mmCIF file as gemmi writes it, N, C-alpha and C atoms, coordinates in Angstrom:
data_model
loop_
_atom_site.group_PDB
_atom_site.id
_atom_site.type_symbol
_atom_site.label_atom_id
_atom_site.label_alt_id
_atom_site.label_comp_id
_atom_site.label_asym_id
_atom_site.label_entity_id
_atom_site.label_seq_id
_atom_site.pdbx_PDB_ins_code
_atom_site.Cartn_x
_atom_site.Cartn_y
_atom_site.Cartn_z
_atom_site.occupancy
_atom_site.B_iso_or_equiv
_atom_site.pdbx_formal_charge
_atom_site.auth_seq_id
_atom_site.auth_asym_id
_atom_site.pdbx_PDB_model_num
ATOM 1 N N . MET Axp A 1 ? -12.74 28.914 -12.634 1 0 ? 1 A 1
ATOM 2 C CA . MET Axp A 1 ? -11.9 28.557 -11.504 1 0 ? 1 A 1
ATOM 3 C C . MET Axp A 1 ? -11.229 29.835 -11.015 1 0 ? 1 A 1
ATOM 4 N N . SER Axp A 2 ? -11.308 30.077 -9.737 1 0 ? 2 A 1
ATOM 5 C CA . SER Axp A 2 ? -10.725 31.297 -9.202 1 0 ? 2 A 1
ATOM 6 C C . SER Axp A 2 ? -9.208 31.186 -9.154 1 0 ? 2 A 1
ATOM 7 N N . ASN Axp A 3 ? -8.566 32.318 -9.008 1 0 ? 3 A 1
ATOM 8 C CA . ASN Axp A 3 ? -7.106 32.378 -9.059 1 0 ? 3 A 1
ATOM 9 C C . ASN Axp A 3 ? -6.472 31.66 -7.868 1 0 ? 3 A 1
ATOM 10 N N . ASP Axp A 4 ? -7.054 31.803 -6.657 1 0 ? 4 A 1
ATOM 11 C CA . ASP Axp A 4 ? -6.45 31.136 -5.495 1 0 ? 4 A 1
ATOM 12 C C . ASP Axp A 4 ? -6.618 29.623 -5.56 1 0 ? 4 A 1
ATOM 13 N N . ASN Axp A 5 ? -7.695 29.118 -6.18 1 0 ? 5 A 1
ATOM 14 C CA . ASN Axp A 5 ? -7.829 27.676 -6.375 1 0 ? 5 A 1
ATOM 15 C C . ASN Axp A 5 ? -6.775 27.163 -7.337 1 0 ? 5 A 1
ATOM 16 N N . ARG Axp A 6 ? -6.519 27.919 -8.372 1 0 ? 6 A 1
ATOM 17 C CA . ARG Axp A 6 ? -5.513 27.517 -9.352 1 0 ? 6 A 1
ATOM 18 C C . ARG Axp A 6 ? -4.134 27.46 -8.708 1 0 ? 6 A 1
ATOM 19 N N . GLU Axp A 7 ? -3.819 28.446 -7.87 1 0 ? 7 A 1
ATOM 20 C CA . GLU Axp A 7 ? -2.513 28.459 -7.214 1 0 ? 7 A 1
ATOM 21 C C . GLU Axp A 7 ? -2.365 27.27 -6.263 1 0 ? 7 A 1
ATOM 22 N N . SER Axp A 8 ? -3.398 26.942 -5.517 1 0 ? 8 A 1
ATOM 23 C CA . SER Axp A 8 ? -3.278 25.81 -4.6 1 0 ? 8 A 1
ATOM 24 C C . SER Axp A 8 ? -3.147 24.496 -5.38 1 0 ? 8 A 1
ATOM 25 N N . PHE Axp A 9 ? -3.845 24.389 -6.521 1 0 ? 9 A 1
ATOM 26 C CA . PHE Axp A 9 ? -3.699 23.201 -7.358 1 0 ? 9 A 1
ATOM 27 C C . PHE Axp A 9 ? -2.284 23.08 -7.896 1 0 ? 9 A 1
ATOM 28 N N . GLU Axp A 10 ? -1.726 24.203 -8.334 1 0 ? 10 A 1
ATOM 29 C CA . GLU Axp A 10 ? -0.353 24.19 -8.843 1 0 ? 10 A 1
ATOM 30 C C . GLU Axp A 10 ? 0.638 23.861 -7.739 1 0 ? 10 A 1
ATOM 31 N N . ASP Axp A 11 ? 0.384 24.352 -6.522 1 0 ? 11 A 1
ATOM 32 C CA . ASP Axp A 11 ? 1.259 24.017 -5.394 1 0 ? 11 A 1
ATOM 33 C C . ASP Axp A 11 ? 1.216 22.521 -5.104 1 0 ? 11 A 1
ATOM 34 N N . LEU Axp A 12 ? 0.023 21.938 -5.152 1 0 ? 12 A 1
ATOM 35 C CA . LEU Axp A 12 ? -0.09 20.5 -4.927 1 0 ? 12 A 1
ATOM 36 C C . LEU Axp A 12 ? 0.575 19.706 -6.045 1 0 ? 12 A 1
ATOM 37 N N . ALA Axp A 13 ? 0.483 20.199 -7.261 1 0 ? 13 A 1
ATOM 38 C CA . ALA Axp A 13 ? 1.088 19.496 -8.39 1 0 ? 13 A 1
ATOM 39 C C . ALA Axp A 13 ? 2.607 19.509 -8.297 1 0 ? 13 A 1
ATOM 40 N N . GLN Axp A 14 ? 3.177 20.517 -7.686 1 0 ? 14 A 1
ATOM 41 C CA . GLN Axp A 14 ? 4.628 20.609 -7.553 1 0 ? 14 A 1
ATOM 42 C C . GLN Axp A 14 ? 5.161 19.826 -6.356 1 0 ? 14 A 1
ATOM 43 N N . GLY Axp A 15 ? 4.289 19.255 -5.539 1 0 ? 15 A 1
ATOM 44 C CA . GLY Axp A 15 ? 4.703 18.501 -4.349 1 0 ? 15 A 1
ATOM 45 C C . GLY Axp A 15 ? 5.413 17.213 -4.717 1 0 ? 15 A 1
ATOM 46 N N . THR Axp A 16 ? 5.914 16.547 -3.697 1 0 ? 16 A 1
ATOM 47 C CA . THR Axp A 16 ? 6.65 15.303 -3.919 1 0 ? 16 A 1
ATOM 48 C C . THR Axp A 16 ? 5.692 14.161 -4.214 1 0 ? 16 A 1
ATOM 49 N N . ASN Axp A 17 ? 6.136 13.22 -5.011 1 0 ? 17 A 1
ATOM 50 C CA . ASN Axp A 17 ? 5.367 12.015 -5.299 1 0 ? 17 A 1
ATOM 51 C C . ASN Axp A 17 ? 5.646 10.989 -4.209 1 0 ? 17 A 1
ATOM 52 N N . GLN Axp A 18 ? 4.592 10.512 -3.567 1 0 ? 18 A 1
ATOM 53 C CA . GLN Axp A 18 ? 4.758 9.569 -2.469 1 0 ? 18 A 1
ATOM 54 C C . GLN Axp A 18 ? 4.735 8.127 -2.939 1 0 ? 18 A 1
ATOM 55 N N . GLY Axp A 19 ? 4.202 7.872 -4.089 1 0 ? 19 A 1
ATOM 56 C CA . GLY Axp A 19 ? 4.063 6.507 -4.559 1 0 ? 19 A 1
ATOM 57 C C . GLY Axp A 19 ? 2.752 5.913 -4.083 1 0 ? 19 A 1
ATOM 58 N N . VAL Axp A 20 ? 2.492 4.706 -4.533 1 0 ? 20 A 1
ATOM 59 C CA . VAL Axp A 20 ? 1.222 4.053 -4.237 1 0 ? 20 A 1
ATOM 60 C C . VAL Axp A 20 ? 1.102 3.732 -2.75 1 0 ? 20 A 1
ATOM 61 N N . VAL Axp A 21 ? 2.156 3.212 -2.164 1 0 ? 21 A 1
ATOM 62 C CA . VAL Axp A 21 ? 2.101 2.815 -0.752 1 0 ? 21 A 1
ATOM 63 C C . VAL Axp A 21 ? 1.934 4.04 0.142 1 0 ? 21 A 1
ATOM 64 N N . GLY Axp A 22 ? 2.683 5.087 -0.142 1 0 ? 22 A 1
ATOM 65 C CA . GLY Axp A 22 ? 2.56 6.316 0.64 1 0 ? 22 A 1
ATOM 66 C C . GLY Axp A 22 ? 1.188 6.948 0.509 1 0 ? 22 A 1
ATOM 67 N N . GLU Axp A 23 ? 0.654 6.947 -0.7 1 0 ? 23 A 1
ATOM 68 C CA . GLU Axp A 23 ? -0.694 7.471 -0.916 1 0 ? 23 A 1
ATOM 69 C C . GLU Axp A 23 ? -1.722 6.657 -0.148 1 0 ? 23 A 1
ATOM 70 N N . PHE Axp A 24 ? -1.569 5.331 -0.149 1 0 ? 24 A 1
ATOM 71 C CA . PHE Axp A 24 ? -2.535 4.479 0.535 1 0 ? 24 A 1
ATOM 72 C C . PHE Axp A 24 ? -2.48 4.696 2.044 1 0 ? 24 A 1
ATOM 73 N N . PHE Axp A 25 ? -1.28 4.786 2.613 1 0 ? 25 A 1
ATOM 74 C CA . PHE Axp A 25 ? -1.182 5.022 4.046 1 0 ? 25 A 1
ATOM 75 C C . PHE Axp A 25 ? -1.668 6.416 4.406 1 0 ? 25 A 1
ATOM 76 N N . GLY Axp A 26 ? -1.453 7.393 3.533 1 0 ? 26 A 1
ATOM 77 C CA . GLY Axp A 26 ? -2.015 8.723 3.752 1 0 ? 26 A 1
ATOM 78 C C . GLY Axp A 26 ? -3.528 8.695 3.742 1 0 ? 26 A 1
ATOM 79 N N . PHE Axp A 27 ? -4.098 7.917 2.824 1 0 ? 27 A 1
ATOM 80 C CA . PHE Axp A 27 ? -5.551 7.754 2.779 1 0 ? 27 A 1
ATOM 81 C C . PHE Axp A 27 ? -6.065 7.127 4.07 1 0 ? 27 A 1
ATOM 82 N N . MET Axp A 28 ? -5.373 6.095 4.539 1 0 ? 28 A 1
ATOM 83 C CA . MET Axp A 28 ? -5.811 5.425 5.765 1 0 ? 28 A 1
ATOM 84 C C . MET Axp A 28 ? -5.724 6.369 6.961 1 0 ? 28 A 1
ATOM 85 N N . LYS Axp A 29 ? -4.683 7.178 7.005 1 0 ? 29 A 1
ATOM 86 C CA . LYS Axp A 29 ? -4.513 8.109 8.115 1 0 ? 29 A 1
ATOM 87 C C . LYS Axp A 29 ? -5.571 9.208 8.078 1 0 ? 29 A 1
ATOM 88 N N . ASP Axp A 30 ? -5.809 9.771 6.919 1 0 ? 30 A 1
ATOM 89 C CA . ASP Axp A 30 ? -6.747 10.886 6.799 1 0 ? 30 A 1
ATOM 90 C C . ASP Axp A 30 ? -8.191 10.453 6.99 1 0 ? 30 A 1
ATOM 91 N N . ASN Axp A 31 ? -8.527 9.244 6.611 1 0 ? 31 A 1
ATOM 92 C CA . ASN Axp A 31 ? -9.909 8.788 6.67 1 0 ? 31 A 1
ATOM 93 C C . ASN Axp A 31 ? -10.175 7.791 7.786 1 0 ? 31 A 1
ATOM 94 N N . ALA Axp A 32 ? -9.218 7.6 8.672 1 0 ? 32 A 1
ATOM 95 C CA . ALA Axp A 32 ? -9.353 6.688 9.818 1 0 ? 32 A 1
ATOM 96 C C . ALA Axp A 32 ? -9.785 5.297 9.374 1 0 ? 32 A 1
ATOM 97 N N . LYS Axp A 33 ? -9.117 4.754 8.388 1 0 ? 33 A 1
ATOM 98 C CA . LYS Axp A 33 ? -9.416 3.423 7.874 1 0 ? 33 A 1
ATOM 99 C C . LYS Axp A 33 ? -8.413 2.405 8.413 1 0 ? 33 A 1
ATOM 100 N N . TRP Axp A 34 ? -8.149 2.448 9.703 1 0 ? 34 A 1
ATOM 101 C CA . TRP Axp A 34 ? -7.142 1.572 10.293 1 0 ? 34 A 1
ATOM 102 C C . TRP Axp A 34 ? -7.556 0.115 10.263 1 0 ? 34 A 1
ATOM 103 N N . TRP Axp A 35 ? -8.832 -0.17 10.06 1 0 ? 35 A 1
ATOM 104 C CA . TRP Axp A 35 ? -9.293 -1.547 9.998 1 0 ? 35 A 1
ATOM 105 C C . TRP Axp A 35 ? -8.785 -2.253 8.743 1 0 ? 35 A 1
ATOM 106 N N . LEU Axp A 36 ? -8.193 -1.516 7.805 1 0 ? 36 A 1
ATOM 107 C CA . LEU Axp A 36 ? -7.638 -2.129 6.597 1 0 ? 36 A 1
ATOM 108 C C . LEU Axp A 36 ? -6.286 -2.798 6.843 1 0 ? 36 A 1
ATOM 109 N N . ILE Axp A 37 ? -5.621 -2.461 7.928 1 0 ? 37 A 1
ATOM 110 C CA . ILE Axp A 37 ? -4.275 -2.992 8.186 1 0 ? 37 A 1
ATOM 111 C C . ILE Axp A 37 ? -4.253 -4.52 8.285 1 0 ? 37 A 1
ATOM 112 N N . PRO Axp A 38 ? -5.181 -5.17 8.99 1 0 ? 38 A 1
ATOM 113 C CA . PRO Axp A 38 ? -5.134 -6.645 9.012 1 0 ? 38 A 1
ATOM 114 C C . PRO Axp A 38 ? -5.272 -7.268 7.629 1 0 ? 38 A 1
ATOM 115 N N . PHE Axp A 39 ? -6.095 -6.665 6.763 1 0 ? 39 A 1
ATOM 116 C CA . PHE Axp A 39 ? -6.224 -7.174 5.401 1 0 ? 39 A 1
ATOM 117 C C . PHE Axp A 39 ? -4.903 -7.055 4.649 1 0 ? 39 A 1
ATOM 118 N N . LEU Axp A 40 ? -4.223 -5.932 4.821 1 0 ? 40 A 1
ATOM 119 C CA . LEU Axp A 40 ? -2.938 -5.74 4.15 1 0 ? 40 A 1
ATOM 120 C C . LEU Axp A 40 ? -1.904 -6.737 4.641 1 0 ? 40 A 1
ATOM 121 N N . VAL Axp A 41 ? -1.903 -7.004 5.936 1 0 ? 41 A 1
ATOM 122 C CA . VAL Axp A 41 ? -0.95 -7.966 6.495 1 0 ? 41 A 1
ATOM 123 C C . VAL Axp A 41 ? -1.219 -9.361 5.945 1 0 ? 41 A 1
ATOM 124 N N . VAL Axp A 42 ? -2.482 -9.774 5.91 1 0 ? 42 A 1
ATOM 125 C CA . VAL Axp A 42 ? -2.829 -11.11 5.399 1 0 ? 42 A 1
ATOM 126 C C . VAL Axp A 42 ? -2.479 -11.219 3.921 1 0 ? 42 A 1
ATOM 127 N N . PHE Axp A 43 ? -2.813 -10.19 3.133 1 0 ? 43 A 1
ATOM 128 C CA . PHE Axp A 43 ? -2.471 -10.223 1.71 1 0 ? 43 A 1
ATOM 129 C C . PHE Axp A 43 ? -0.961 -10.243 1.499 1 0 ? 43 A 1
ATOM 130 N N . GLY Axp A 44 ? -0.224 -9.527 2.333 1 0 ? 44 A 1
ATOM 131 C CA . GLY Axp A 44 ? 1.225 -9.545 2.232 1 0 ? 44 A 1
ATOM 132 C C . GLY Axp A 44 ? 1.808 -10.91 2.561 1 0 ? 44 A 1
ATOM 133 N N . LEU Axp A 45 ? 1.287 -11.545 3.605 1 0 ? 45 A 1
ATOM 134 C CA . LEU Axp A 45 ? 1.767 -12.88 3.963 1 0 ? 45 A 1
ATOM 135 C C . LEU Axp A 45 ? 1.426 -13.911 2.891 1 0 ? 45 A 1
ATOM 136 N N . LEU Axp A 46 ? 0.234 -13.8 2.307 1 0 ? 46 A 1
ATOM 137 C CA . LEU Axp A 46 ? -0.121 -14.707 1.215 1 0 ? 46 A 1
ATOM 138 C C . LEU Axp A 46 ? 0.775 -14.492 -0.001 1 0 ? 46 A 1
ATOM 139 N N . GLY Axp A 47 ? 1.109 -13.252 -0.278 1 0 ? 47 A 1
ATOM 140 C CA . GLY Axp A 47 ? 2.019 -12.964 -1.384 1 0 ? 47 A 1
ATOM 141 C C . GLY Axp A 47 ? 3.399 -13.561 -1.155 1 0 ? 47 A 1
ATOM 142 N N . ILE Axp A 48 ? 3.896 -13.423 0.072 1 0 ? 48 A 1
ATOM 143 C CA . ILE Axp A 48 ? 5.204 -14.008 0.395 1 0 ? 48 A 1
ATOM 144 C C . ILE Axp A 48 ? 5.142 -15.528 0.28 1 0 ? 48 A 1
ATOM 145 N N . LEU Axp A 49 ? 4.044 -16.117 0.738 1 0 ? 49 A 1
ATOM 146 C CA . LEU Axp A 49 ? 3.867 -17.568 0.656 1 0 ? 49 A 1
ATOM 147 C C . LEU Axp A 49 ? 3.843 -18.038 -0.798 1 0 ? 49 A 1
ATOM 148 N N . LEU Axp A 50 ? 3.18 -17.285 -1.659 1 0 ? 50 A 1
ATOM 149 C CA . LEU Axp A 50 ? 3.143 -17.649 -3.074 1 0 ? 50 A 1
ATOM 150 C C . LEU Axp A 50 ? 4.52 -17.543 -3.723 1 0 ? 50 A 1
ATOM 151 N N . VAL Axp A 51 ? 5.251 -16.503 -3.375 1 0 ? 51 A 1
ATOM 152 C CA . VAL Axp A 51 ? 6.596 -16.337 -3.956 1 0 ? 51 A 1
ATOM 153 C C . VAL Axp A 51 ? 7.52 -17.447 -3.473 1 0 ? 51 A 1
ATOM 154 N N . LEU Axp A 52 ? 7.456 -17.754 -2.182 1 0 ? 52 A 1
ATOM 155 C CA . LEU Axp A 52 ? 8.32 -18.814 -1.65 1 0 ? 52 A 1
ATOM 156 C C . LEU Axp A 52 ? 7.903 -20.189 -2.152 1 0 ? 52 A 1
ATOM 157 N N . GLY Axp A 53 ? 6.627 -20.348 -2.514 1 0 ? 53 A 1
ATOM 158 C CA . GLY Axp A 53 ? 6.155 -21.622 -3.043 1 0 ? 53 A 1
ATOM 159 C C . GLY Axp A 53 ? 6.755 -21.959 -4.386 1 0 ? 53 A 1
ATOM 160 N N . ALA Axp A 54 ? 7.263 -20.974 -5.091 1 0 ? 54 A 1
ATOM 161 C CA . ALA Axp A 54 ? 7.871 -21.199 -6.4 1 0 ? 54 A 1
ATOM 162 C C . ALA Axp A 54 ? 9.389 -21.333 -6.303 1 0 ? 54 A 1
ATOM 163 N N . THR Axp A 55 ? 9.938 -21.375 -5.105 1 0 ? 55 A 1
ATOM 164 C CA . THR Axp A 55 ? 11.388 -21.469 -4.928 1 0 ? 55 A 1
ATOM 165 C C . THR Axp A 55 ? 11.749 -22.807 -4.283 1 0 ? 55 A 1
ATOM 166 N N . GLY Axp A 56 ? 12.97 -22.911 -3.85 1 0 ? 56 A 1
ATOM 167 C CA . GLY Axp A 56 ? 13.438 -24.126 -3.191 1 0 ? 56 A 1
ATOM 168 C C . GLY Axp A 56 ? 12.869 -24.3 -1.793 1 0 ? 56 A 1
ATOM 169 N N . ALA Axp A 57 ? 12.189 -23.302 -1.269 1 0 ? 57 A 1
ATOM 170 C CA . ALA Axp A 57 ? 11.589 -23.408 0.067 1 0 ? 57 A 1
ATOM 171 C C . ALA Axp A 57 ? 10.23 -24.089 0.038 1 0 ? 57 A 1
ATOM 172 N N . ALA Axp A 58 ? 9.757 -24.467 -1.143 1 0 ? 58 A 1
ATOM 173 C CA . ALA Axp A 58 ? 8.422 -25.056 -1.278 1 0 ? 58 A 1
ATOM 174 C C . ALA Axp A 58 ? 8.231 -26.311 -0.424 1 0 ? 58 A 1
ATOM 175 N N . PRO Axp A 59 ? 9.172 -27.258 -0.369 1 0 ? 59 A 1
ATOM 176 C CA . PRO Axp A 59 ? 8.929 -28.446 0.462 1 0 ? 59 A 1
ATOM 177 C C . PRO Axp A 59 ? 8.722 -28.119 1.937 1 0 ? 59 A 1
ATOM 178 N N . PHE Axp A 60 ? 9.372 -27.085 2.423 1 0 ? 60 A 1
ATOM 179 C CA . PHE Axp A 60 ? 9.21 -26.7 3.819 1 0 ? 60 A 1
ATOM 180 C C . PHE Axp A 60 ? 7.857 -26.049 4.062 1 0 ? 60 A 1
ATOM 181 N N . ILE Axp A 61 ? 7.37 -25.292 3.084 1 0 ? 61 A 1
ATOM 182 C CA . ILE Axp A 61 ? 6.064 -24.66 3.212 1 0 ? 61 A 1
ATOM 183 C C . ILE Axp A 61 ? 4.969 -25.721 3.157 1 0 ? 61 A 1
ATOM 184 N N . TYR Axp A 62 ? 5.079 -26.677 2.242 1 0 ? 62 A 1
ATOM 185 C CA . TYR Axp A 62 ? 4.064 -27.709 2.12 1 0 ? 62 A 1
ATOM 186 C C . TYR Axp A 62 ? 4.008 -28.582 3.382 1 0 ? 62 A 1
ATOM 187 N N . ALA Axp A 63 ? 5.104 -28.709 4.076 1 0 ? 63 A 1
ATOM 188 C CA . ALA Axp A 63 ? 5.118 -29.499 5.313 1 0 ? 63 A 1
ATOM 189 C C . ALA Axp A 63 ? 4.319 -28.8 6.431 1 0 ? 63 A 1
ATOM 190 N N . LEU Axp A 64 ? 4.171 -27.495 6.335 1 0 ? 64 A 1
ATOM 191 C CA . LEU Axp A 64 ? 3.395 -26.766 7.341 1 0 ? 64 A 1
ATOM 192 C C . LEU Axp A 64 ? 1.917 -27.065 7.244 1 0 ? 64 A 1
ATOM 193 N N . PHE Axp A 65 ? 1.444 -27.384 6.042 1 0 ? 65 A 1
ATOM 194 C CA . PHE Axp A 65 ? 0.013 -27.604 5.84 1 0 ? 65 A 1
ATOM 195 C C . PHE Axp A 65 ? -0.258 -29.076 5.755 1 0 ? 65 A 1
C-alpha cells in the first residue's frame, strides 16, 4: 500500500460518524438511487402502524381497515 493511500485512509477514519441513516442517504445521493425513497416511506409507515397497533390507538387503526 502506498503512503498516500494510507494517509487518505487515515483521514477517512478520523472523519465524523454519520450513523446508519446518514450513510444510507449518502449512498442514495452518490449512486442516484432515489427510487428507494418510496420503499423507505412505505416501510416507515408500516412500522408506525405496527407500533400504534400495540397501543391504545389500536381500535382506531382497526376501524380504518
